[in-house]
N, C-alpha and C positions, 0 to 999 in steps of 0.2 A: 463018513468021508474023511480020509486022512488029511492031515495038514498040508502035505506035499501036493495032494490033488487040488485042495482049495487054492493054494498059491499058484499052481499051474493054470487053473481056471481063471483066476483073477488076472494073471499076467496075459493070458490069451485074450481076455476081454479088453484089457488095456491096449494090447497090440492092435487088435481089430479097430478099436476106437481111434488110435493114433493114425493108422493107415487111412481110414475113412476121412478123418479130419484133414490129413495131408492132401489126399486126393481132392477134397472139396476146396482147400485153400490154394493149392498149386495148379489145379486144372479147371475145375468147374467154375470158380469165381472169375478167373481171368477170361475164360471163354465167354461167360455171360457178359462181362464188361466190354469185351471186344465187340460183341454184337451190338451192345447198347451204343457205343461210340460210332460204329459203322452206320447205324440207322440215322445218326445225326450228321452224317457226311464227314466224319472225322477219321482220317487215316494216319498212317505212320509206318515206321519200319516193322517188318514181320516179327511177331513175338515168338521167342524160343521158349520151350518148356522149362520151367523151374527158374532159370536165370534171366529170362526176358532178354533185354538188349544190353545187359551189363558188359558182356564180353566185347561187343562192338564199341561201346562207350570207352572202355579201357584201351582198345586198339587205336581209336581215333585220337585220344589224348596222347598216347605214346608216340604216334606218328607226328602229331603237331609239335610236340616237345623236341623231336629229333631234328627239326628243320628251323634254321634261323630265317630272317627276312630283312629286307631293306628297312632303313629307319623312316618308316611311314606309319600313320596312325590308324590304318585300316587293319584292325587286329582281332576282330570277332572270330575269324577262322582259326586263330591260334588259341585264344582264351576260352572259347566255347565251341570246340571243333565239331562235336556231334550235333549241337543245335544248328550250327552254320550249314552243315551238310544236309541234315534232314529238313530244315526250313526251305532249302532250295528245291527239294523233291516234293514235299508235302504241304508247303505253305507255312505261314507264320503261326498258325495254330495246328498242332498235330498231337498225337498220342504216342508215347513210347513206354517201355516197361523196365522197371528196376526190380528184378526178381518177379514176384507175382503182383507187385504194386503198379497200378496205372498212373502215369505221369502225363499231364496235359500241359504242353508248352503254350504259353500265351504271351504275345508281344504287343497286344493292343493296349495303349496307354489308358483308355477309358476303363477297360476291364482290370488292369493292374491297379488303378486308383480304387476301384470298387473293392478289390480284395484287400488292399493294404489299409484302407480307411474303415473297413468294417469293424464295428465295436460290439457286435452281437455274439461273438464267439463262434461264428460259422466257419471262419478261416483261421486256423491256428498253426503254430509251428509244426513242422513234420517231426515226430518223435525221433530223437537221435539214436543211431546205432549205439548199443551199450558200450562198445569199445571206443567210440569217439566222444562219448559224453564226458570223459575225464577232463578234457581241456577246459570246459566251461562249468562242469558240475551242474548244480541247480541254480544257475545265475540267470539274470534277466533275459538273455537271448533264447533260453529254452523253456523256462517255466511259464505257467499261464494261470488264469483264474485269480482267486483271492490271494494266493501266494505271490503272484506277479504284481498285483496291486500294492501289496505291502512293501515289497522290495523296491518297486518303482518310486514310491513316495520318499523313501529314505535316500535313494540314489539322486533324485532330482534336487533334494535339499542340499546334498553334498556337492553337486556339480553346477549350481546356479552361477550366473555371470559375475556376481559380486565376489564369490569365492575365487573364480578364475582370475579376476583382476588382482586379487591378493597374491596369486602365484606368479605374476608377471616378472618380478625381480628374480625369482628362482630360475625361470626359463631363460631370462637374459644372462644370468651368471653361467648357466650350463652351456648356452650358446657361445659365450665369450671363451670359456675353457676349451670348447671344441675348436674354435677358430684359431686360438693361440697354438694349439697342437698342429693345425694345418700350416701355420706360418713357420713353425720350427721345421716342418718337413721341407718347406720351400727354401729355407736358409737365405743366404744373401742374394741369390739369384731371384728368389721370389716366385719361381715357377715350379709347379709340381703336379703330379697326377695321383688321384686316389679313387678308390671305389666308394662312391658316396652312399651307395645302398648299405654297405657294411658300416660306414661311419655314422649314418643316421639311425641305424639299429641301436648302436651304442648310445648315441645322443638321446633318443627318445626313451631308452631304458633308464638312463640316468635321470631324466626329468620325471618320469612316472614313479621311479623309486623315491625320489625326493618329495614330490608332491603327495605321494601315497603314505610315506613312512617317516618323513622328516629326517631326523638324525640316524634312522635305522636303514638308510638306503643301501648299504652294503649287503644286508641280508636280502633286500629286494633283488639285487643283481643275481644272487644265487638262484632265486626262484625263476628269473628269466631264462637262465641257462637250462634249467630243468624243463621249462615249458617248451623251449626250442626242440628238445628231444621228443616231447609229447606230440608236437605238431606233425612230425614225420610219421609217427605211428597212427595218429588220428586220420591223416590224409589217406593212408592205406585202407583204414577201416571204412571211411566214407565212400570209397569207390568199390567196395566189395559187398556182396549180399551176406548179411549176417546169419549164421547158423545158430539157432537157439541153444544156449548152454555153452557155446564155444569159449566165452570169456572166462569160464571157470577152469578150463583146462590149463595145466602148468606148462604151456609152450614157452619157448624162449622169449617171444615178443610179449606174451601175457605177463610173464614174470617181470619183464622190464617195465611194463605198464603199471603193475602193482607197486613196484619200488618207487617209480617216479611220483605216482599219486600220493604215496605215504610220505615221501620227503617234502613234497610241496605243501601238503596239509599241515605237517608238523611245523614247517617254517612259518606259515601264515598264522597258525595258532599261537606261536611264540610272539609274533608281532602284535597280535590282538591283545595279548596279555600285557605287553609293554605299553599299550595305549588304553589301559583300563581306566586311568584317571584322566578324563578329558573334559573340555568345555567347548562352548560354541565358538571360542576364539582359537581353537586348534588350527594349526597351520597345515596339517597334513590330512589327506583324504580319508585314511583309515580312522583317524581320530574323529573326524566330522561324522563319518558313518556310525561309529560307536555312539557318539553323543546324540545324533539324530534318533538312533534306535532307542536309547535310554529314555528319550522324551516322548516316545510314542505311548499310547495307551497299551495296557498289558496285552490285549488281543491283537494289536497291530505290530508287536515287536517280532524281531527275527532272532533265531538262535545263532550261536557262535559258528556252527557248521554252515549255516546259510550265509553269514558274512564272509566266511572263507570262500564260498562259491562265487560271491560277487567280486571278491578280490581277484580271483583267478580270471574273471571276465575282464575287468578293467586293466589287469596286467597285460593280457594278450592283445585286446582290442586297442588299448591306449598306446601301446608301443607300435604295433603293426600299421595301424591306419595312418598315423602321422609320418612314420618313417617312409612308407611307400609314397605318400603324397609328396613329400619333399624330394624323394628320389626322382619321381617322374617329372616334377616341376623343374628341377635343375637340368635334367636331360632335355626337356622341351625348350628352356631358355638358352641352353648351350647350342641347340640346333637353330633356334629362331632368334638370331642376335638382335633384330629390331625390337623385339619385345623385352629382351634383357636390358637394352638401353632405356626404353620407356620406363620400365620398372625401377631402374636405378635412379633415374631423374626424379621420379615421384618420391622415392625413399629419401633422397637428399633434400628435396624440397620440404618434406614433412618433418623429417627427423634431423636434418643436417648431415654433414659428411661423416661425423664421428659419434654423435650422441645415440645412445641405444633407444629403441622404441619404448614407450610406456603405454599404459592402458588407454590413455586418451588418443594417442596418435594411431593406434591400431585401426580405429574406425575411419580414419582419414586416408588410409592406404587403399584407395578405390581400385587402381590398376592392379595392384598386387592381389586384391581380392578377386578380381575378374580372372586373373591368370590362374589362381588356385582353383576356381570353379571350373574353368575350361580344362584344367588338368584332371579334375575329378570326373568331368564328362567323358573325356577320352580314355582315361585309365581309372575307372571306379575301384574303390577298395574291394568291393565284392561284386563281381560281374553278374551275379544271379541271386535270386532269393527263392525259397521254397515255402509253400503253405499247404495245408491239408484241409479238405472239406470235412467238417465235423458233423454234418447232417446233409441229407439230400437237399440240393439247392440249385437254383437257376442263376447262372452267371451270363449276362447278355442273353443270347439265344440258346446257350448250352446248358443242358441238364447234367449236373455232376452228382453221382451217387456218393453217399457217405464213404469216406476213406480215400477218395480220389486225391492224389497229390498234384499240386499246381506248380509248374516250373516257370519262373518269371525271369527271362533273359534281359536284365536291366541294361547291360552293355549294348545289346542290339538296339534298344530304344534310344540310348544315349547317342548312338551312331546313325540313327534313322534319318534319311533324307527327307521323309515326310514331316518329321518333327523339326529338323534343324536346317533344312535347305540343302542346296547342291554342294555346299562346302562342309557338310556334316562330318567328314572324315579329315578335315583340316584343322590346324590349330589357329583359332580366331577368338581370343578373349573378348573382343568387342561385342560378341553376341550376348554377353551377360550384362551389357549396358542397357539392354531392353528388358521389359517384363517377360517372365517366363511364359511360353505359349501354353503349356499344359503342366499341371501339378505333377503328374507322373512321368513327365519326359526327362526329369533330372532328379534322381533320388540317391545321391551318394551316401546319405545317412538314413535312408528310409523315409517314409512319411506315415502319418497316422499315429495311433497310440504307441507303437513300438519304435518311434523315431529315436535315434541314438542319443542317450543322455549326455555323452561326453563330447558332443560336437563343438561346444564352445571352447573347451580346453584344446581340442585338436587344432582348431582354426587359429587360436591365439599362438600356440607353439609354432605352427607353420609360418604365420605372418612375421613373428619375431625373428625366427631363424633365417628366413629368406631375406628380410630387410637387412640384417646384420651381415649376411654373406655378400649381398650386393654392394654394401658400403666398402667392403675390403677387397673384393676380388672381381675380376672379369673371368669368364670361363668358356671353353669350347668342348665339344665332344671329342674324346680321345680316339685316335685311329684304331685302338685295340677294342673299342666297344662293339659288342655284338648285340643287335636288337633282337630280343627273344622274350617278349612278355609272356608270362605263364601264370596260370591260376593255381596257387598253392594255398588254399583257403582264402588268402588275399592275393591281389594282383602284384606280382613281383618280376623284376628282371632276372631271367634264368641264370645268366652268367655274370651278374653284377652290373654296376653302372659306372664305368670309368670315365672321368672327366679331368681335363687339364685346366688348372687354375693359374692365374697370373695376378700377383698382388698389385693393387692400384696405387 
């Protein structure tokens, strides 16, 4: 038998295997799962071959983004348009399809709690599209198992509350610099209009750069700029069905992805080298992570590339979460003047009219804390979470086969009348003066083993910035503001957040 014939036979066998495997994955498995869920009384939008409901999802998102709305807080239809539409048709629990993957939407707080608190490994993160993985690398949000445990131990030691208290002067200094810029814009008149979303992006980038890298924060700013470009490309990838091998093709977008990833990793590697000689008294987060890593037993240490992945995570999450929280908080206080007045009175009572907050006064700002929590409830940083069943498992009365993806619409629960009462879609910080009714009814930072390690830093930043703004300015919503909340990995104002300030 000639070599050519052998090669043709081998190729034909591989082609037949590939075709059969594709038919099994794209047609047989979804058909079998469809029947499985139908037997349990679970319905949803009709599944289309190969791409599932991906096209409809993209159409509904595009339609929602094309329309603005009055400045009210009933925003689930805009932030989660396909969930909003399909939950009205099929109920709060339904099945839809992302390619050949079944996704079960679950808005029952008891079931959400069961999923997020599970420690057996039955519900893990959904594997990222390879094109979208670049934003986080192998950082805490995406890794699992023993690797996750090692990373988590190091991150917790670097983000504990005592460390955060040590960063308070840095946060105060960055806030003061930002407000002095605002005052210069106002000039002698003392009145001015700015896009606070843009301003807070710069502000939180400055803080995370300084707390992460100390004197090397300028290099940190460069990384933020590169990550902003990554976000756009990642969002496109997340909403598309991935074709295996596509990431290796030299398309224009892929070439851009490769270049961004290379530049970010090179910059972070340089910063890690600069923090090579560190101690437990290090004032920056990267130094603390490197020190914590050195003090782990050999088997528990992480490599330089793994630290780089964690840096990418706290870069993006640290900047976006706090910037968006402050943006929505100022918009809400600009709209609800009575709460702005109450918050300002508390700040002046606790901190005085001119003194900056310190680590002790932060815990005394109860009204400010309730306002931030209510903002998180109405405009959570991530309006949804995803998990995947790693074994056949029963969830409530539902039997989920291995590989079933679970879609948790957290914003819908945050806005639930059943959970929060008839005023669930109104701004009422007083609701947080009472004990939470259900653990899974309010999860801005998640719950369970994967709860966000950076929440102490995020809340300290937000309290300090809000307190200092209230001391210096009163503010109202600009007539130019267009209310258009949009889910862009995090919840953001689509057209910015224009607010008019008046110096007090």
